[in-house]
N, C-alpha and C positions, 0 to 999 in steps of 0.2 A: 504493499500500499504505499502511496505517495505521502510525503510529509504534509502536503496541503489537505489531503483527505483525513490525516490523523487530526490535524487541526480542527477540521470541521466537526468531528464527533467527540471532541473535547479531550482526546487522550494526548495530543502533541501540540498544544498550543503554546507551550513554553520552549519549543525547539527554536534554535537560532536559525535564521535564514541567511543564506549567502548574499553579501553586498552586491555581487556581481553574479547574476544567476548564470548556471550552467546553460540553460536555454533548451527549449523544446527541439531546436533543429539537430541537436546531438541525438536525442531519442529517435527523430525521424530518420536521420542518416544511419543509426545502428540498425533500426527495423527495416530500412529499404536499402540495404547495401548492394542489392542486385541491380539497382537503378544507377549504380556508381561503378559499373565494371571497368570504365576507362580510368578511373581515378586510382591507379595502381600505387602512386606515391602516397595517397592517404591511408590506404589499406596497409602500407608497410609501417609496422610499429616504430622501427627505429627513425624513420622519416617523420612521423607524426609527433614523437616525443621530442626529436631534435628541433622541429619547428617551435614547440612550447618552450624549450630551453633557450632558444636563440632570442626569443621575445622577452622572457623574464630576465635574461643576461643584460638587457638594457639597464636594469637597476644597478647591479654591481659596476657597470661602466660608469654610471652617475656616481657611485661610491668612490671610485678611483679618481675620478675627474676632480671631485671635492677635495680629496686628500692631496692631490698633486697641484692644486690651483695656487696656492701661496708660494711656492718655489720660484716660478718664473716671473711673478708679479710683485714681489717685495718692494724692490726699489722704485717701480713706477708708482704704486699706490702711496707709499710713504711720502714721495716727492709731490704727486698731484693733490693729496688731501693734507699734506703737512702733519702727517703722524710721526710720533715718536716710535723708537724701536720697541718700547714696552707696549704701546698701544697696538702696533701690528702683531706682536706676539700674543696679545690677548685675542685679537681677530683670528689668528691661526688656531689657538687653542679652543675657541668656542664650539667648533664642529664636534670636538670630542665631548664637550659638556651637553650639547644638544643630542649627541648620539647616545649618551648615557640615559637621558630621559626618554628617547625613543626606544632604547633597549628594555626599560622597564615596562613600557606599554606594549612592546612588539608581540609578546606571546599571547596576552590576553586579546588583544586585537585581531590576531590571526585565529584564535579560537571563536570569537563572536562573529566576525564578518567573513571569515575564509581567507585563504591564502591570496586569492586575486584581489579581494576587496582591500586587504591590508596593503598591497603593492599600489593601489590606487590612491589610497589615503596618504601613503608615504610620497608619491610623485607630486601631490599638490603643493606641500610646504617646499619641496625642492624647487620647483618652478618659481614660487613667490620669492624664495630666498635668492635665487640667482638674479631675478629682475631688481630686488632691492639693492643688491651689490652693484649691478650695473648702472643704476642711477644714482648711487649713493654720492652725496655732496659732503658728508662728514662721516666721523666713525660710528655714529648711532645707527645708521642704516647698513653699515658694513656689519656691525655686530648683530642686529636683528637678522640679516640675510644669512650669516653664518650659522646663527642658532637653528634657524628653520632648516637649512640644508642638513645639519648635524642630526636634527630630530628625524628627518626622512631617512637618512642614511642608516640610523640606529634600527629602524624597522626593517629596512631593505637586508641588512647584515643577517638578520636572523631568518627572515621569510623566505628569501630566494633558495638558500641551500635546503631548507625543509621542504619546499614545494618541489624542488627538483628530485630531492630522495624519495618523496611520495609518488612520483609519477614515473620514475625511470624504472625500466625492467632490471632484474638483479645483475644480469650480465654487463650492463652499460652503466650501472649507477655510479661507479667509481669515476669513470671518465666524464660523464655528464655532470656529477656533482663537483668536479674539478674545474668546470667551466666557470663557476662562480668566481673563484679567485683569479682564473685567467682573465675574465672580464675586468676585474678590479685593476689588474696590471696594465690592461689595454687602455683603461680609463686614465690611469696615472701617466703613461707614456703619452697619450693624446693631449693631455694637459701640458706636459712639458714641450712637446714638439710644436703645438699651436701657439704656446707662449713665446716662442722665438719670433713669431711673424705678426702677431696681432696685439693691440692694446689689451690692458687688463679689462676694460669695459666690454669690448667685443669678445674676449675670452669668456666672460661671465654669461654673455648672451648664447654663446655656443654651448654653454653648460646646460641650457635648457632643453636642448634637442633630445637627449636620451629619454628624458620623461615624456616630452611632447609626443614621442613615437611609441613609447610604452604604453600610454593611457589607451590609445584606440586598439593596440595590440592585444590588450587583455580581453577585449570582447571577443576575440576570435580563438581562445584557448580554453580548454575545459578546467573546471575546478579541480583540486586534489581529490581523487576518488576516496582516499582514506579519511580525509576530513568529511566528506559528504557521508560516508559510511558511519563515522562517529556520530554525526548529527541526526542519523535516522533517515536520511533521504535516499532511500533504496534505489528507486527508478534512476535518479540523477547519478547516483554512485555507479551503477552498471553501466549507464549511458557513457559516463565520462571514461570509465575504464575500457570500454569497447572502442572508443574513438582513439585512445592512447595505444592500444594493442593492435588496432586494425580491425576493420569491420568483418574480416573473414577469419579472425582468430578466435579459437575456443578459450574463453576466459573463466569457465566454470571452476576450475581448480583455484585460480587466484581469487575470485569472487568469495568462494567459501572460506579460503584461508583468512581473508581480511574480515570476513564477517565473525569467524570464530574468535579472532583477535579482539574485535571491538565489542562482542557480546558481553564480556565480563566487565566492560566499562560502563558504569552508571553515569549518564550525562548529568543528572540532577544532584549528584554527590560531589562535592568540592574536595580536592585533596587536602589533607591535613598533615601536620608536622609529624604525627605518629606513623603516618604511612611511610614516611621517608626513611624510617628505621629498618624497612624491609629491604633485603639484598636487591631485589629486583628494581628498587628505585634508588637507593643511595649509591650503589656501585656505578651504574651509568651516569649518574649525576655527577659523581666525583670525577670520573674519567673525562667527561665533556668539559666541566668547569677546569680541570686540571690542565688538559691540553690547550685550551684557549688562553689560560693564564700563562703557561710555559711559552706559548707562541710569542707573547709580549716581552716575558723576562729574558728570552733568548738575546734581547738587544738589538733587534732589527731596526727598531726606530732611532736608537741611539747611533748605530752605525751610519744610517741613511742621513741623520741630522749632520753627522761629522764628515760626510763623504766630500763636501766642497772643500773643506780644509785639507783633507788627505790629498786631494787631487791637485790642490795648489802647491803643497809641500813636495809633492812628486814632479813638479814642473810643468804641469798641464794648465795652459794659459786660459782656456775657455772652460770654466766649470759648468756652465750651462748646457754646452753641447756634451760634455762628459756625463751630466745628469740624464740627458736624453738617452745616451748610450747605455747607462744603467738600467733605465726603464725598458729598453729594447731587450736587454739581457734577461730581464725578469719576465718579460713575455714569452721569450724563447723557452727559458727554463721551465716555466709554468705550463706551457704547451707540451713539453717533453713529460712532465708529470701527469698530465691528462692523458697521454698515450700509455703511460706505463702503470697507472694505478689498478687497472683491472687485469693486467697481465702478472705483475709482481706481488700485488696485495698492499695493503695500507701500512701494516706494521713494519715491514722490511724498508719501505720507502721513508717512514719516520725516523727509523733507526739510522739509515744511511744519510738522511737530511741532517739530523741532530749531530751526528759524528763529524760530518763534513763541516758544519759550522763551528764545532769546537776546535777543529784543527785549524780552520782559517783564522779564528780568533786568537789562537795562540801565536800564529804568524803576525797578525796585526799587534798584538800586545808586546810581542818580542821586539818588533820594528821600534815602536814608540819608547820602550825602555831603553834600547841601544842608542836611540837618538840623543838621549841626555848625556852621553858620554862621547860624543864626536863633534867636531866643529861643523857648523852649518855651511861652511865654504868648502869642506872636504868631499871627495868623490863617495865615500861611505855613506854620508848623509843623503845623497841622491839616490843611492842604491837602496837605502832603507826605506826611502819615500815610495820608490816603485814597488818594493816588497809589500808595503802597507796597502797599496792600491790593489795588488794581486790579491791579498788576503781579503780585502772588502769585496772584491768582484767575486771571488770563490765563495765567500759567505752568503752573498745574494743569491748565487746559483744554487747553493745548498739548501737555503730556506726556500726557494721557489720549488725545488724538487719534492718537498714533503711538508715542512712545517708552515708553509704558507697556506697551501689549499686543503690539506688533509684534516686538520683539527676541526674545520667547519663541516666537513663531510662526514666525519665520525659522530660529531655532536648531533647532526640531523638523523643518523642511522640508529643510534643506540638509545636515544631517550624514549621511554615507553609513552604510548599515546595518552594515558591518563594524566601524566605529569608534563607532557612536551610543551604545553603553553607556559606554565610557570617555570619549569626547569630551563627551557630555552631562554626566556627573559633573563633569568639569573646568570646563566653562562654568558649571554651577550653582554650583559651588564658588566660582569667581572673583566671580560676581553677589553671593553672600551675603557673601563676604570683603570686598569693597569697600563693601556695604551697611553692614556693622559698623564698618569704618574711617570712612565719612563720618558715621555716626550718633554715634561716639565723639568724633570731632574737630571735628564742627560747633559744639558750645558754645565751644571754645577758639577757633576761627577767627573765629566771630561776636564773641567778646569782643575779639579782636585788633583787628578792624575789620569792621563789618557791610558797609560799601560795598565794601570791598576784597574780601570773601569772595564777594559777589554778583557782582562782576567777574571773579573766577577761574571761577565757574560759567558765565558768559557766554562766556568764551573756550572752555571745554569743549564748550559747545553748538555754537559755530562750527566747532570741530574735528569734531564729530560729523556737521554738514552735509557737510563735506568727505569723511570716511570713507564716508559713505552714498553719495555721488555717485560716488565713485571705485570702491569695492569691492563695495557690496551689489548682488546681482543682483535683477531683478524675477521673482518667482515666481508671479505671478498666472496662473491658467489653466493651469498645468502640473501634471502628475503628479509624485509624488515621484521616480519612476524617471527622469523627463525632466529634473528639477532636478539630480539627482545625475550624470546623463550629461553635463551641461553643463560639469561641472568636470573632465572627462577630458582 
């Protein structure tokens, strides 16, 4: 029985409805697949799911564009609006503050209005925020715009990996899930690259484009079938899954598996803290939060923050061009991870990534320690500068191969459906909070001791290797329901 019929006879009036309805055309398409014999691409599950992923990937591109915007625009904005360095620093950090607020709300918004509705809600403040920055005449509009962008990005950072995990078939979930981080790196690189050629106001206008394309695109993709099943919308759930798997695909087994998974979840019963003592809840929550926190404690933001200085000491004259090169390296390395994650597995990539970061940071820390003992005019000082650049580049490559994309992927895979909204909000909030802390403290730590700071980051990467080896399960090739059963 459909949720609308339940509501009419009084049994389902309290069920939440999707903000963007799945639409009767999905059910019509599912029932009349014989009329679409020529639409081979739609019947191919990989093509159908890929189209959905490419549309929602506009959200992470927006995320990356927001993160990268301040780097190429700092000097121009401070000059045009007469900002002090501290005022611009506040402007840059406000996106993290807004993202923390968005992260708190993200899980509950996604539970109430669905994954597509959440992305619609996230897109609107992003558009307003970019327009506010573009037309800003003083720091007040800059601050307001940055906060709005951050709020939208905080929602996007949780909803997109969850939506992709919930629609992807098990054999493609790793690769498709990694598209989230790949899109972030593409957004960062685009902001760096375009920032070389256009003014900061035009760059802000260009920042509107991903969300302007995302909004109409959301009307052409199905809602998450697992969310629809949880909400008791049986017809919409089956129609959505049929579209994603192809009209000629037998989805009976997957339908029954999802129904069995959500049947024990009472939609009217809120999660309480006593439930979190159960292994099936506390363990995946600990793993999800742990990976997202360690992603930030690895020092990636500190290294990127300090990259311009490292490039300058190595004799690279144009730090902006070097930054674009770093962005391109991130994109390439993340694309490689997208290709590898379903072949090698999640755990092995995380261990290789964390180990590679630790080795790279040892190189950077050693270079900075030794610089204190040689003359700046000596040949050795230049060699140490080049060595530090090599260390930074290899750290970014190592991060992009595992610790960049995979924590978000695993978080979206392992969180049980009953606590996914609350736990996802907490995990995303922790990630953004530590990102803000690392970004704000990195200048102080690096002023204290560059070599010491990178040594601390090295030990955090070594701890990450141990954490992954002991606690993180391998999820390759398993359905979401099988993953969640493994924690019981």
